[in-house]
N, C-alpha and C positions, 0 to 999 in steps of 0.2 A: 336546285340550286342553279341560278342563271349564271352562265360563263360566257366570256367574250370569244366565241367561235365563229370564224368566217369561212365559208366555202365558196370558191369561185371557179368558174370555168377558165382554163388557161389555153389560149390560142397559141399553140406552139408546135413544132413538128416532134412527134413522139421519138424517143431515144433510138428505137430500132429502125426508124425510117430516116434517120439523119445519115449523111454519107460518111462522116468521119467520127470515130468515137475512140477515145483513149482511156484506159483503166490500168491502174497500178496496184499491186500489193507487195508490202515489204513483210518477209517471213519472220517467224519468231525469233531466228537467230540474227537478224539484222540488227545493228547497234541501236537504232532508234527504237525498234520493237522491243529489244532487250530492256531499254529504259522504261517503256510503258509497261512491260510485264513486271518488272521489280516494283514499280510504283503501285500497281494495282494489288499485287500480292501483299505489300506492306499495309496498304489500306485495310484490305479484308482482314489481315491478322490484327490490326488495332482494333477493328470493330469487335471481333471475338473476344479480345482481351478486355475491352472496356465493358462489355456485356457480362463477362465472367467477374470482373472486379466490382463493377458499379451498376450493373443491371440495365444499362442503357448505353448507347453509342454516343461517345463525346466528340467534341469538335476536333477535327484533324484535316489536314490536306497534305498529301505526300507526293505531289505531282511535279517535283523539281529534281528528279533523278538525273544524274549525269554518268555516262559511260566513257571512260578514257582509254583510248586503245593502247595496248601493249606493244611489244616487239616479238617476233618469231622467226624462227628459221625452219621453214617446212621442206621436207624432203620425202621422197617416195620410200615406203616402208618404215617411215619414222618421222623424224623433225622434233623440234623442242621450242618451248617458249623461252625467250631470253628475258623478257620483262613482262609481268603479269598484267592483265587487264585490271583496271581500277574502276570501282563503281561507288559513287558518292550518293548516299540516300539523304536528300534534302527535303524539307517541308516544315509543317507545323503541327504540333499534336498537344493535346491536354495532358500534362504530366502528373497533376495532383487533382484529387476530386474528394471533397468531404474528409480531408485529413488522410486520404489514402494515396500512397505512392504508386504510380503505375509505370512498369518497366518498359517504356515505349521504345527506347533505342535497342534494347536486347531483343524485343519482340519483332522489331523491323529487320534486324540482321538475321535472325533465325528464319523469318518468312522469306527474305531474299534468297538464302541458301536452299531452302526447301524448294522454291521455284526453280532455282538453277538446276537442282538435281532431277526434277520431274520434267522440265522443258528442254534443258540444254545439256543432254547427257554426255556430250563429248568434252565438256569443259570440266576439269578437275577442280573442285571448289577448294581443295587444300593447297593446290600448287598454281593453277592457272589464273587466279583471280583474287583481287583484294576488294572486300565489301566494307566500306566505311560508313558511318551514320552520324549526321549532324542535324537532328530534328530539333528545331526551335519551339518556342510556345506561341500559340495562335494569338491574334489580335483580340483585345478585350471587347471591342465593338462587335466584332463578327461572332464572338462566342456568345454574347448576349442576344444577337439575332438568332443564333442557332438554338437557344434554350427558350426564347419568348413565345408564350401562347401555346395552345393545345395542338395546332397544326404547324408542321414546319414551315418556317418563314424563309423566303428566298435570300440567299447570302449575297446576291448580286443582281444587277440589272443586266441580263444577258439573253442569248437565245440559242435554241437548238434547231437543227435541220435534219430532215430525213427523206428518203425517197423510196418507192417500190413501184413495180416489182423490179428485181435484177434483170438487166439485159443478158443475152446470151454471152456476150464479151465479159460482162461483170462475173457471171457465174463461173466462166471458164477461168478467169484470172484467179479468183478466190480459191476455187477448188483444186486448181493445179498446185498451188503451194501446199494447201492442207494435204492433199494426197501424197505429195513427195515426202512430206515430214511424217505423216501418220502411218502410211503404207509402204510406199516405195523404198523408204529408208531401211525397213525390215529386211528386204531382200538385197539391198545395195547400200551397205554400210559406209561407202565412201561418200555418200551424199551428206553434205553439212546441213545445218539449220538455217544458215544465212542464205536465203533465197529471195530474190527479187523477180517478180513476174510483171512484165510490161506488155499489155495487150493493145493492138491497134486494129480497129476494123476499118477498112476502106471499102465502103459500100458492101459487098458480100464476101469479101476476103479478110480473113483475121490472121494477123502476124503476132506471134508469142516470142517475145525476147525474154529468155530466162537466164539470170546470172545465179550459179549455184556454187558455193564454196565446197571444193572437195578435200577430203581428209586424206592426207598423204599416207598414213600408216596402213590404210586399207587398199593401197594401190601399189602394184609392183614396179611400174615404170611408165613412161609416156604412152606407149602403145596400149596399155591397160587403161590409163586415164581416158583415152579417146574412144576405147571400146565401150566404157561406162557411159560417156556422153552419147554414144549412138543408141545404146540400149534405153537410156532415160528419154531420148527424144522420141523413140518408138512408143514408150509407155505413156508419155504425155500425148502424143498424137492420138493414140487409142482412147485416152481419157476424154479428149475434146469432143469425140463423137457422140458422147452421152448428152451433150448440151447443145449441139447445133448440127445442122446439115451443111452449113457454110464451109468453104474451103479454109483450112487452117494450116499455116506453115510455122513450124517451130524451130527456133534458133537457141542454142545453149552456149554461153561463155564465148560470145563473139570476139572477144579481146584476146583470145588464145592465139599463140603463134608457134605451130609445130617446128618451124625452121630454127627459131631462137630458143625453144623450150621454154618460153614465157607462158605459163598457163595458170588458172586460177586454183592453186594448191595451198592448203592451210594445214595447221596443226589440229586445230580445235573446230573447224567447221564454220568459223565466223570471221569476218573481216575485222572484228573488235580486237583480234590478236595482233594486228599490224596495220595502224594507219587510220582506221575509221572510228570516229567517236560517235556518241548517240546521245539523244535528249528526248525527254517527254514530249509528245504532241507533234513531233516532226515527221511522224509517218502516217499510218492508217488512221482513217476516222473510225468512229465506233462501230461502223458496219463492216470493218475490216478491209476496206478499199480506200484508194485515192481516186476520186472521179472528177476530172476537170469538166466533163460535159454536164455535170449535175450541180445544183447549188450545194455548197459545203460550208461549214462552220470551221473557223481557225482555232476553235477552243479544244485544248487538250482534255480528254475524257479520263484517262487512266490516273488513279491515285487521288482524284478528288473526293471528298466524303460523299457517301451515298444518301444522306439524310436531307440536306438542304442546298447542296451546290448544284445550282441550276445548269452550269456549264456542263456538268455530267448528266444529271437527271433528264434534262430537256432534250439533249442530243440522242440519248438512248430512247427515250419516250417517243420522240418524234419518228424514229425508225420503227418502233413497234406499231405505232398508230398507222403509219404508212403501209407496213406489211399487212396488217388486219384489213385495212380498206381495200387493198388490191386483191386480197383473197376472198373477201366477204361480199363485196359490192359489185354487182354486174355492170359491164359495159365501160370499164375504165382501161385506158391505154397506160398512163402514168399518173402517179400522184406524188406530190411534194408537200411536205409539212414544215411549218415554221412556227415555233412557240417562243414567246418573248415574256420575260418575268419583269418584275420590279422588286428591288431590294426591300425586304421587311414586309412583303405581302405574302400570303399563303401560297405555297407552291402549287396547290390544286386550283388556284384562281389566278392563272397568267393574265398579263395584260392584253395578250392576243393569242389565239391558237388558229393558225391559218392553214387551209388545205387549198392547194391549187390542183386542179384536176383536169387532165386531158381526157376527154371522153372519146369512146369509139363512135363512129359515125352512126347517127340514128339513135343513140342512147338517150334515156330520159333523164336529163340533168336535174329535174326536180326530185326524183326518186334517189339519185346519187347524192345530192345535197343532204337529204333528210337522213339517209343511212349512214353517210359519213359523219355527219354531226353527232349522231348517237354514239358512234364508236369512239370518237374523240372525247366526248363527254364521259364515257364509261372509263376509259383509261385515266382521265384526270381524277375521277372519283376514287379510283383504285391505285392512285400513285404510290402510296406507301407499300403496297405489294411489290412494286418495281424496286423499292429500296431494299426489301428483304431479299429479293432475288439476287441483287448486286452483292450484298453483304454475304450471301452464301456462295458467291462464286459461280452462279448459274448463268450469267450473262457475260459475254465478251465485251471488251472495251476497246479493242484494236484489231 
């Protein structure tokens, strides 16, 4: 099957050889990431419910979640929420199919609460948060596109963007937040889940600025707070050595003022408890990062249906393609993928799948083109496997 695939040599300074690089990651407890997480959890739950009730995934998009901040009174050895965090699950979902009623709203609320318990354990789902659901019914035109033909038809004219391999700075920023939540927190319960890591590389010096919400009930006093910060800084510094030999300087909660006692202290480990709202698509791209040195899509990935929503599929797919090409094709410095759809056309037949490649000096560009095209073609051939992986929760979307 002939596909519109274009491979070209990109004449550009590779990311690792550029003088300035900026990378950001918003952690799972950041209000924007909370919105992304709820949206994707609801979509996966609806997929499973549709399959159970109807034997197939029906049209839905749950990518309009809003997180509205509450009010809190944090204290050392305690603290309390005065007003709960409010979460509104918004989007579109098929609620009836062949005379079957589908409990979309209750499925959505249940999924959001399960996600909360598994990912944000410092938030009490019965006391600290209100989860509301206002799912509407999908557009009739889009539902017809969703069902038409044997192959899924693109729901929109949109594009996806991906790149590989991750630079050292990108690896450090991504893994700093992941290690803080998944490992450091086990030894240091005062660490919250609302973590933002900003990395800046200036030639061969990397500066990490980390904002980490601290949980008051696990801290005795201000001295204890600052000792935890010092311990956390040491752990992050040790971690960065796995990814680079460059100099790395780590700063944590730079807004703290010991003289006035103004520090980043919370009750639940997230700024959503006091003053910070969140929306889907305002944070990390589907590779888990915000990378202004790289091409990026503005498309929100989380919550969109994994069957024919190219805003979701093509962004995830482009990153998978780029990673495969960077790993399997010799002689590549950087690879950038862009995939463009046309509404109503099969998702495995994009209007264009483009790879821009920065080759190493002396690399055989003809071989690179041939091997890269084969990888892109195979991923498009197997695109429904990607759908299955997303529906099973095997791929991250933020």
